N, C-alpha and C positions, 0 to 999 in steps of 0.2 A: 504493500500500500504506500502511496505517496506520503511524504512528511507534511505535517500541518502547515509549515511555513511555505510550502510549495503550492498550497491551495488556500489563498487568503480569503476568498469569498465564502467558501464552505466553512472555514474556521470562524469567520465573523458571524455567519448565520447561526452556527451551533452555539456560539457564545451568547448571542442575543436571545436565542430560545431558552438557554439555561438561566440567564438572568431573569427573563420574564416568568419562567416557571418558579423560581425562588420568590418572585413577587406574588405569584398566585398562591404559593404556600403561606406567605406572610399574611395575605388578606383572606385566606380561607376559601379561595375559589374552587378547589377540588371538592369541597363539601357543600358549596353554596352556588347554585346556578345563577343566582342574581348577580353575584360578584363576577362570575365568569362572563356574563352578558355585558356587564358594565365595563369590563376590560377589553371587549371587542369580539365576542363570539358572534357567529352568524346566527340570525334568528329569522323567524317568519316576519316578513315586512321589511327586511333589510333593503330591498330594491325599491319598493313602493315608497318608503320613507327617505330614500336617497342617502342612506347611511353607507356609502360606498367604502368608507374607510375600514369597515369591518371585513371587506373582502381581502385586505392585506393583513390586518391585525390578527385575524383568526389563524393565519398561516404560522404564527409564532407562539400560539397558545396551545396548551394541552390539558386534557381532562384529569389526568392522574399520573402517578409515578410510572406505571407500566407503559402508558401511552407515550409519555415523554421519552423514556429509555428506548423503546422499540423504534420510534421515529428518528431519534437522534443517532442511533446505531446505523439504521438504514441510510440516513442522509450522509453520515460519515463514509460508509462503504461506497455508495453509488456516487455521491456528490464529489468527493475528493478525487476519485478515479476519473470521473468525467472531466472535471476541471483541469486535472493534470494532463489529460490526453488532448483535449480540444480547446482549452483556454478559458480564462475567467470571464471574458465578455460573453461568449457563447453560453457558458454555464449560467451566468446571471440572467440573461434574457430568457432562457428556458425555464429556470426556476420560478421567476416571478410571473411570466406569462401563463405557464401551465397552472401555477398555484392560484392565480386570480381567476382563470377560467374554471378551475375546480370549485372555487368558492362561489362563483356566479351560478354554476349549475346547482350547487347545494342550496343556495338561497332561493332558487326558483322552485325547488321541490320540497323544502322543509315545511313540515306541518306546524300549525300554531302550538306554541308551548315548547317546541324543540330548540336545541342549540347545537351548533357544530363548530368544532375547533380542530386544529392539527395541521401538520406539514405534509401529511400523507398524499394529498392531491398533487403537490409539487414533486414529491418523491416518485410517484407513479409517472409524472411527466418526464423526469430525468430518465427513468427506466425506458419509457417509450422512445425518447429521443436517442438514447444509447444504441438501440437496435439499428436504426437507419444511419446514424452517424458512423458506426463501425462499418456498415456495408458500403459506405461512400468513402471510407478513409484509405490511407496508404497501407493499412494493416489488413485489409479485407481478404487478402490471400494467405495470411498467416494461419497456421493450424490452430493456434490458441483462440482466434476470433470466433471460430465455429462453436467451440465449447462455451465461451463467454456468452454468445448470443443465445445458445440453448438454455443456459442458466437463467438469463434475463427473462426469456419467454416462460420458462417453468415457474419461476418465482412470481412473475406477474399474474399468470393464470391461477396459481395456487392462492395468492392473496385476494384475487377477485372472488374466487370460490368461497374463501373464508368470510369475506365481507358480505357475500350474499346469504350466508348462513346465520348471521346475527343481525337482529334488527337495530341494535344500537350502533352499528358501524355504518358510516355514511359512504356507501358504495357508489352513490351517484358522483361524489367528488372524485373517487378513485378512477372511475371510468372516464370522466371528463378530462382529468389530468393526463391519463394514459393516452387517450386519443389526440389530445392537443400536443403531447410530446412526440408521438409518432409523426404527426404532420410537420412539426418544427424540425425534427430530425431529417425529414425528407426535403424540405424546401429552403431552410436557412442556408445562406452562402457558406460554403465549406472551406475551411482553411485549417490545416494542422500546424499548430505553433511550433517554432524551433525548440530544441531542448534547452534547458537552462544553461548558463555559461559554465557551470561546474561539470556539465556533462557533454560539452562540445568535444568533438573528435578532431584532433589536429593531425593532418597528414604530413609526416616527416619523411623525407627521402632518405634512403639508406646511405651510409657513408661508404664511399668508394676508396679503398685503400690500395688500389692497384698502382704500381709505379708509373710515374709520368715521364715522358721524354723531355729533354732540355727545352725543346721548342714549345711544348705544351705548357711547361712551367713558366716560361717567360712571356707567354702570349696573354694579352689583355682580353677579358671577356667581351670587350666591345670591338676587338679587331675583326675585320672582315676575313672570313675564311675562304681559301681558294676553292 
């Protein structure tokens, strides 16, 4: 896995999520839905009341310890690898666009009295974008890319199946995030960033220790050769 200093956007998002979860614990949000709503959870009427700030705020909030830990681990695994491979700008666009689309879909379907929070919509978005980003990348013919793609598809389908099995999981956000990610992975301008300076490969010509003739030794490299 990439080091955290190599993935500044993923690291920043994880730190913000952790800080906000500590704030949730301090104010008692995991045990009080009213507090969670006040902090930015998506609720019925979010769109009709023009409370669009909730579409972003909800991406950084979590309902409980397990929710926070699972999403943070998944974001670290997927986000840091994607950012290291395809760059921080592309990762940032995908994270926020898919997360907001997931929040929008959730707000449209959420029943009165319900509340939705979590980064999982954006995480599904990264997963979806990963599939086509790899297929379009310089690594697409490498043996390891097939295994990685298969794992992404497997975990995506498994988590959608789990989400469909429990009513308290907002699978609408998951599906919306995944579909948006697949689309962005397919259409976003593709560029593989160069490796960091510490990983640059310098091509050094081998030293030739064969004996030189007197003429070669005295010749200037700028002399015209016959």
